[in-house]
C-alpha positions as a Markdown table, in Angstrom:
| # | Residue | x | y | z |
|---|---|---|---|---|
| 1 | Ser | 35.6 | 191.1 | 95.2 |
| 2 | Ala | 35.5 | 187.3 | 95.0 |
| 3 | Ala | 36.0 | 185.2 | 98.1 |
| 4 | Pro | 39.0 | 182.9 | 98.1 |
| 5 | Ser | 38.2 | 179.4 | 97.2 |
| 6 | Val | 38.7 | 176.7 | 99.8 |
| 7 | Ser | 39.9 | 173.2 | 98.8 |
| 8 | Ser | 37.5 | 170.4 | 99.7 |
| 9 | Gln | 40.4 | 167.9 | 99.5 |
| 10 | Pro | 41.6 | 166.6 | 102.9 |
| 11 | Thr | 45.1 | 167.4 | 104.0 |
| 12 | Pro | 47.2 | 164.3 | 103.7 |
| 13 | Ser | 48.4 | 163.0 | 107.0 |
| 14 | Ile | 52.1 | 162.7 | 107.8 |
| 15 | Thr | 53.2 | 159.5 | 109.6 |
| 16 | Leu | 56.0 | 159.5 | 112.1 |
| 17 | Val | 58.4 | 156.6 | 111.4 |
| 18 | Pro | 60.3 | 155.6 | 114.5 |
| 19 | Lys | 63.9 | 154.7 | 113.9 |
| 20 | Pro | 64.8 | 151.0 | 114.0 |
| 21 | Pro | 66.9 | 149.6 | 116.9 |
| 22 | Ser | 70.7 | 149.7 | 116.3 |
| 23 | Gly | 71.9 | 147.3 | 113.7 |
| 24 | Gln | 68.4 | 146.6 | 112.3 |
| 25 | Ser | 66.2 | 147.9 | 109.5 |
| 26 | Val | 62.6 | 148.4 | 108.6 |
| 27 | Ala | 60.8 | 148.3 | 105.2 |
| 28 | Leu | 58.7 | 151.3 | 104.2 |
| 29 | Ala | 56.1 | 151.3 | 101.4 |
| 30 | Ala | 56.9 | 153.2 | 98.2 |
| 31 | Asp | 53.4 | 154.7 | 98.1 |
| 32 | Gly | 54.0 | 158.4 | 97.6 |
| 33 | Ser | 53.2 | 159.1 | 101.3 |
| 34 | Glu | 54.8 | 161.8 | 103.4 |
| 35 | Val | 56.6 | 160.5 | 106.5 |
| 36 | Val | 58.6 | 162.1 | 109.3 |
| 37 | Leu | 61.9 | 160.3 | 109.8 |
| 38 | Glu | 63.5 | 160.7 | 113.3 |
| 39 | Arg | 67.0 | 162.1 | 113.5 |
| 40 | Ser | 69.8 | 159.7 | 114.4 |
| 41 | Ser | 71.3 | 159.7 | 117.9 |
| 42 | Pro | 74.9 | 160.8 | 118.5 |
| 43 | Gly | 77.3 | 158.1 | 117.2 |
| 44 | Glu | 74.5 | 156.6 | 115.1 |
| 45 | Val | 74.0 | 156.6 | 111.3 |
| 46 | Leu | 70.5 | 156.2 | 109.8 |
| 47 | Thr | 70.2 | 155.6 | 106.0 |
| 48 | Leu | 67.2 | 155.6 | 103.7 |
| 49 | Gln | 67.6 | 153.4 | 100.6 |
| 50 | Arg | 65.3 | 152.7 | 97.7 |
| 51 | Val | 64.8 | 149.1 | 96.6 |
| 52 | Ser | 63.8 | 148.6 | 92.9 |
| 53 | Pro | 61.2 | 146.0 | 91.9 |
| 54 | Gly | 62.8 | 142.6 | 91.9 |
| 55 | Gly | 65.9 | 144.1 | 93.5 |
| 56 | Thr | 67.6 | 143.0 | 96.7 |
| 57 | Val | 68.7 | 145.1 | 99.7 |
| 58 | Ser | 72.3 | 144.7 | 98.6 |
| 59 | Gly | 71.4 | 146.6 | 95.4 |
| 60 | Ala | 69.5 | 149.3 | 97.2 |
| 61 | Val | 70.1 | 152.9 | 96.1 |
| 62 | Pro | 70.9 | 155.6 | 98.7 |
| 63 | Ala | 68.3 | 158.3 | 99.2 |
| 64 | Gly | 69.3 | 160.1 | 102.4 |
| 65 | Arg | 71.1 | 159.9 | 105.7 |
| 66 | Ser | 71.2 | 161.3 | 109.2 |
| 67 | Tyr | 74.2 | 160.9 | 111.4 |
| 68 | Asp | 75.4 | 162.0 | 114.9 |
| 69 | Gly | 72.0 | 163.6 | 115.7 |
| 70 | Arg | 72.0 | 165.8 | 112.6 |
| 71 | Asp | 69.1 | 166.6 | 110.2 |
| 72 | Trp | 68.4 | 164.3 | 107.3 |
| 73 | Glu | 70.3 | 165.1 | 104.1 |
| 74 | Ala | 70.0 | 163.9 | 100.6 |
| 75 | Ala | 72.4 | 161.2 | 99.4 |
| 76 | Pro | 73.4 | 160.8 | 95.7 |
| 77 | Pro | 72.2 | 159.7 | 93.3 |
| 78 | Leu | 68.6 | 160.3 | 94.3 |
| 79 | His | 68.8 | 163.7 | 96.1 |
| 80 | Phe | 65.5 | 163.5 | 98.0 |
| 81 | Leu | 64.2 | 166.7 | 99.5 |
| 82 | Phe | 64.1 | 166.6 | 103.3 |
| 83 | Asp | 62.1 | 169.2 | 105.1 |
| 84 | Cys | 63.6 | 169.6 | 108.6 |
| 85 | Val | 61.6 | 172.7 | 109.5 |
| 86 | Thr | 58.0 | 171.5 | 109.3 |
| 87 | Ala | 58.4 | 168.7 | 111.9 |
| 88 | Ser | 61.6 | 170.0 | 113.5 |
| 89 | Ala | 60.9 | 168.6 | 116.9 |
| 90 | Gln | 60.2 | 165.0 | 115.6 |
| 91 | Gly | 62.6 | 164.8 | 112.7 |
| 92 | Cys | 62.4 | 165.6 | 108.9 |
| 93 | Val | 59.6 | 165.2 | 106.4 |
| 94 | Val | 60.2 | 163.3 | 103.2 |
| 95 | Thr | 58.0 | 161.9 | 100.4 |
| 96 | Leu | 58.6 | 158.2 | 99.8 |
| 97 | Glu | 58.2 | 158.4 | 96.0 |
| 98 | Ser | 56.3 | 155.7 | 94.2 |
| 99 | Gly | 56.7 | 154.6 | 90.6 |
| 100 | Val | 58.4 | 152.0 | 88.4 |
| 101 | Asp | 61.8 | 152.6 | 90.1 |
| 102 | Ala | 60.6 | 152.1 | 93.6 |
| 103 | Asp | 59.3 | 148.9 | 95.2 |
| 104 | His | 59.9 | 149.8 | 98.8 |
| 105 | Tyr | 62.4 | 151.7 | 101.0 |
| 106 | Ile | 64.7 | 150.5 | 103.7 |
| 107 | Leu | 65.4 | 152.6 | 106.8 |
| 108 | Lys | 68.5 | 151.2 | 108.5 |
| 109 | Ser | 70.3 | 152.0 | 111.8 |
| 110 | Thr | 74.0 | 151.5 | 112.2 |
| 111 | Val | 76.4 | 152.3 | 115.0 |
| 112 | Pro | 80.0 | 152.1 | 113.7 |
| 113 | Pro | 82.6 | 150.6 | 116.0 |
| 114 | Ala | 84.8 | 153.0 | 117.9 |
| 115 | Leu | 88.1 | 153.9 | 116.2 |
| 116 | Thr | 91.4 | 152.8 | 117.8 |
| 117 | Pro | 93.8 | 155.7 | 118.6 |
| 118 | Glu | 95.8 | 154.7 | 115.5 |
| 119 | Gln | 92.7 | 154.8 | 113.2 |
| 120 | Asp | 91.6 | 158.1 | 114.6 |
| 121 | Ala | 95.1 | 159.6 | 114.1 |
| 122 | Ala | 95.2 | 158.2 | 110.5 |
| 123 | Arg | 91.8 | 159.7 | 109.8 |
| 124 | Leu | 93.0 | 163.1 | 111.0 |
| 125 | Leu | 96.2 | 162.9 | 109.0 |
| 126 | Thr | 94.3 | 161.9 | 105.9 |
| 127 | Gln | 92.1 | 164.9 | 106.2 |
| 128 | Gly | 94.9 | 167.4 | 107.2 |
| 129 | Thr | 97.9 | 166.3 | 105.2 |
| 130 | Phe | 98.9 | 164.5 | 102.0 |
| 131 | Gly | 98.5 | 161.2 | 103.9 |
| 132 | Pro | 99.7 | 159.4 | 107.1 |
| 133 | Thr | 102.9 | 157.5 | 107.6 |
| 134 | Ser | 103.7 | 155.2 | 110.5 |
| 135 | Ala | 105.8 | 157.9 | 112.1 |
| 136 | Thr | 103.2 | 160.7 | 111.8 |
| 137 | Val | 100.5 | 158.3 | 113.1 |
| 138 | Asp | 102.6 | 157.6 | 116.2 |
| 139 | Glu | 103.1 | 161.3 | 116.7 |
| 140 | Ala | 99.5 | 162.3 | 116.2 |
| 141 | Lys | 97.8 | 159.6 | 118.2 |
| 142 | Val | 99.1 | 161.1 | 121.5 |
| 143 | Leu | 97.5 | 164.5 | 120.6 |
| 144 | Ser | 93.9 | 165.7 | 120.4 |
| 145 | Ala | 92.9 | 167.0 | 117.0 |
| 146 | Glu | 93.0 | 170.5 | 118.3 |
| 147 | Gln | 96.5 | 170.0 | 119.7 |
| 148 | Trp | 97.7 | 168.6 | 116.4 |
| 149 | Val | 96.2 | 171.5 | 114.4 |
| 150 | Gln | 97.8 | 174.0 | 116.8 |
| 151 | Gln | 101.2 | 172.2 | 116.5 |
| 152 | Gln | 100.9 | 172.4 | 112.7 |
| 153 | Met | 100.1 | 176.1 | 112.8 |
| 154 | Asn | 103.1 | 176.8 | 115.0 |
| 155 | Leu | 105.5 | 175.2 | 112.4 |
| 156 | Pro | 107.4 | 177.5 | 110.1 |
| 157 | Val | 105.8 | 178.2 | 106.7 |
| 158 | Thr | 107.2 | 176.1 | 103.9 |
| 159 | Ser | 107.0 | 176.6 | 100.2 |
| 160 | His | 106.4 | 173.8 | 97.8 |
| 161 | Arg | 107.8 | 176.0 | 95.0 |
| 162 | Glu | 111.0 | 176.6 | 96.9 |
| 163 | His | 111.4 | 172.8 | 97.6 |
| 164 | Tyr | 110.7 | 172.0 | 93.9 |
| 165 | Arg | 113.3 | 174.6 | 92.7 |
| 166 | Arg | 115.9 | 173.2 | 95.1 |
| 167 | Gln | 115.3 | 169.7 | 93.8 |
| 168 | Thr | 115.3 | 170.5 | 90.1 |
| 169 | Ala | 118.2 | 173.0 | 90.4 |
| 170 | Ala | 120.4 | 170.3 | 91.9 |
| 171 | Arg | 119.9 | 168.2 | 88.7 |
| 172 | Leu | 120.6 | 171.0 | 86.3 |
| 173 | Lys | 124.4 | 171.0 | 86.6 |
| 174 | His | 125.6 | 171.7 | 83.1 |
| 175 | Asp | 128.6 | 173.0 | 81.4 |
| 176 | Thr | 128.1 | 176.6 | 80.3 |
| 177 | Ala | 130.5 | 176.1 | 77.3 |
| 178 | Leu | 127.8 | 173.9 | 75.6 |
| 179 | Phe | 125.4 | 176.8 | 75.4 |
């Protein structure tokens, strides 16, 4: 039996890229290298964007993101592959693709401002209802998300069909002699 062949090519090194300080960014070369990107901290958003040759940072294309300490994930339209198993303790491995579409990459750190109670309630109501009103925001801002969901689950079940039929039936008052 033949012995397995051994590749004489060296294993490429993977560079750990530390995340930039909050509110700052760093440029990374688009050279086809594999890098490890650290995960974000809780409350922080890290983004990886591709800048085209001659392009500006404002025209950068999203490639990936990590937020609230989570693993890196692909961001449309580029859908990069992030390997968060190989270097799981340090972060996630990604290849910074080179080519005609990539001049360099930008790794940016952002810490969004804290939401006011009104903004937090409006976000909850946008996600859990057909939209907030001033009255529902005032009600929801004094409750935690868990309390609000429990309150909604304790309400009697309503039917949109029943509501629709009541509304349309009220308009269909007609004289049976015409039919």
